[in-house]
C-alpha positions, 0 to 999 in steps of 0.5 A, spaced: 477 454 481 479 461 479 478 463 471 482 468 467 479 472 462 483 477 458 478 483 456 478 487 450 473 493 452 473 500 450 471 502 457 476 505 461 476 501 468 476 494 464 481 496 459 486 491 458 494 494 457 496 489 452 502 485 456 507 480 454 505 473 453 509 471 459 505 475 464 499 473 462 501 465 462 504 466 469 497 469 472 493 462 470 498 460 476 494 465 481 488 463 486 482 466 488 476 464 491 470 462 486 466 466 482 473 472 481 476 473 475 483 476 475 487 479 468 492 483 466 490 491 466 496 494 465 504 493 464 510 497 461 510 500 469 517 499 472 516 498 479 509 500 479 506 501 486 502 506 489 495 507 486 490 512 486 484 514 482 483 521 479 475 524 479 475 522 471 477 515 472 485 516 470 489 511 475 495 514 477 501 509 479 508 511 483 514 508 484 520 507 489 526 504 485 524 507 478 523 514 480 517 516 475 510 517 476 505 515 471 497 516 468 493 510 465 487 513 460 484 511 454 489 505 453 494 510 454 500 510 459 503 517 460 509 519 464 507 525 469 514 525 472 521 522 471 528 522 475 524 523 483 527 520 489 523 514 490 516 517 489 512 512 492 507 517 495 501 519 491 494 522 493 488 525 489 485 531 492 481 537 489 483 535 482 490 535 483 495 529 484 500 530 490 507 526 490 511 524 495 518 523 495 523 521 500 524 529 502 518 533 499 511 533 497 509 536 490 502 538 487 500 537 480 494 542 479 488 539 475 492 534 472 487 530 468 487 535 464 494 535 461 496 528 462 501 529 456 504 536 458 503 535 466 504 543 469 510 545 474 509 541 480 507 546 486 512 545 493 508 543 498 513 541 503 521 540 502 523 539 509 522 532 510 528 528 512 532 526 507 534 519 509 533 514 504 533 508 509 525 506 510 524 514 506 520 512 501 513 515 503 506 513 503 501 519 503 493 519 504 487 524 505 484 522 511 476 523 511 477 530 514 481 532 508 488 532 512 494 529 508 497 524 512 504 521 511 509 516 514 516 517 517 520 511 516 525 509 521 532 511 518 535 503 520 533 496 522 532 498 529 534 504 533 531 510 537 531 517 533 527 522 534 522 525 529 522 518 526 517 512 526 511 516 525 505 518 522 504 525 521 497 529 519 498 536 516 493 541 512 493 540 504 497 546 503 503 543 508 502 547 514 500 544 521 503 538 521 502 534 527 504 527 529 498 523 531 502 515 531 508 514 534 513 507 534 511 505 527 517 502 524 515 502 517 508 503 515 507 504 507 501 503 507 494 506 510 487 507 510 480 508 513 475 505 516 469 506 511 464 507 518 468 508 524 473 513 520 479 510 524 486 510 521 488 502 520 495 501 517 501 496 516 507 496 519 514 492 517 517 488 523 525 489 525 529 484 521 535 480 525 531 476 530 530 469 526 525 466 521 519 466 525 519 473 529 516 479 530 510 479 527 508 484 522 503 488 524 496 491 522 495 496 527 488 501 528 489 508 531 484 510 536 486 516 538 491 521 536 498 520 539 498 513 541 505 509 541 506 502 537 512 500 540 517 501 536 523 500 537 522 497 545 517 492 542 515 488 536 509 485 534 505 487 540 509 481 544 517 481 543 521 485 547 527 488 543 534 485 545 537 492 545 532 497 547 528 493 553 527 498 558 520 498 557 515 492 557 510 491 551 505 492 556 506 499 555 504 500 548 498 499 543 498 492 541 497 490 534 489 490 531 492 483 528 499 479 527 501 477 520 506 472 519 514 474 520 517 478 515 511 477 510 512 485 509 505 488 508 504 494 504 498 497 501 492 495 505 484 497 503 477 496 505 473 494 500 468 500 499 465 497 493 458 494 492 461 489 486 463 483 490 459 479 495 456 481 502 462 478 506 467 481 502 465 489 503 467 493 508 473 488 509 480 489 510 485 487 504 493 486 505 497 486 499 504 482 503 509 484 499 513 477 501 520 476 504 527 478 502 532 475 507 528 469 510 531 462 510 524 459 507 519 465 503 513 467 506 508 472 504 507 474 496 500 474 497 494 478 498 490 476 504 483 479 507 481 480 514 475 480 517 473 485 521 467 487 526 467 493 529 474 494 531 475 487 532 479 483 526 476 476 526 480 471 522 485 472 516 483 468 509 488 468 503 484 472 498 490 471 492 495 466 492 500 463 487 506 468 486 510 465 490 511 458 487 516 453 491 521 458 493 521 462 487 517 468 486 515 471 479 511 477 482 510 481 488 504 484 490 504 491 492 498 496 493 491 495 492 485 500 490 478 499 489 475 502 483 469 506 482 466 501 479 467 496 485 473 492 482 480 491 485 487 493 482 493 490 484 500 493 483 506 488 482 512 492 483 516 486 480 513 485 474 511 492 473 504 490 472 498 491 474 492 486 475 484 487 475 480 483 480 473 482 478 467 478 480 462 475 476 458 470 480 460 462 481 460 459 475 
C-alpha cells in the first residue's frame, strides 16, 4: 500500500514547494509499489515538462505550451526565460543551461550563480526547422559530451527530408550528424549507464484505430540506423500509404508499448536509494492518449532490462487516470543525485518526488 508524506525539510532535494490542497488530495489516488512514497515537490509551474539538475542542486524546468523556463532552488521559483517558442528541451553542461526552442538552441552561462538575473543567452544554433507540428525539441548531452537533439516529423505521417531524425553535435553547435533516422516523434531519450547505448521513446502515428500502431522504446546500436517511419510503425504495421518497404527493412523496437500511450520522458534509475531490482532499469512516463475512444497511458512504467534485452514491463505509478477522467499527465522523469526521483505533470503544472523508505 502506498504512503503519501508531505515533508517540510530545509534540504534542497527534500523541499516541498507548497501547493494547493486539491493536488495534495489527488495524490492520494496514486499507487506505487510497497515502500515507495510520493509527495508534492513543486507546483505553480504551468506546463512543467523537462527537468535537469544543475551542479549546485538547482532544478531547471522546461515547458512546451507556456513558453517559459523555470529554476527551483532553496524553496524559491525563478523564471529564467519567458516568451520562447516551445522551450521543451533543456540540458546542463559545464555550468551552463542549454535551452532548445523550435528553431534555436541557446546557452545561459554560469546560470546557477545568476538565477535572479539570468545572463544574456548565447546563441548556439538558430537554423533548426521552424515547423511547430512535432517541433518541440528534446536535448541531452551524451556520455561523449555531444549535444543530442530530436527533429520530429512535421505531420502525422509524411515523407520529408531532414525530419524524423535524432541528431548529434558538439556543444558549440558544430559538426552536426544524423545518428538515427525514421523516428516520428521522440521527445525523450537517455543512455544506458553501462553500455552507453542511446535509448529513446517514439510516439506512433494516429488514425489507424485504437489499438495500432504500438508506441515504441528504441535502442540505437550504431549510428545511422533507420527505425521505420513513415513506412513501418511499431515494428509490425506497414503504413497504408507509404508501403513500398516491408517492416523487415528497418530496426525493430526494443519494446512495444501500448498504442497511443504517448511515451515522453525516459530515464534509467542510476541511484542507490531504490531496491536493487530497480537499479539501472528504464522508467517511462506515459503522457496518455488524446484521441483514443477509451483513454490509456497516464502512468509511469518500469522496463526490466538485462543487457540489451527488455524482459518485461510493470506499472510503477498509476492513478492519474480515474475511469475516463485524467487529473494529471506524467511527462518527464529525473533521477536526482540523492537517489530520489522527480516526475513532472504538465496538466497540473506540478512536480512530484518519489522516494523509498522500505516496506512499513
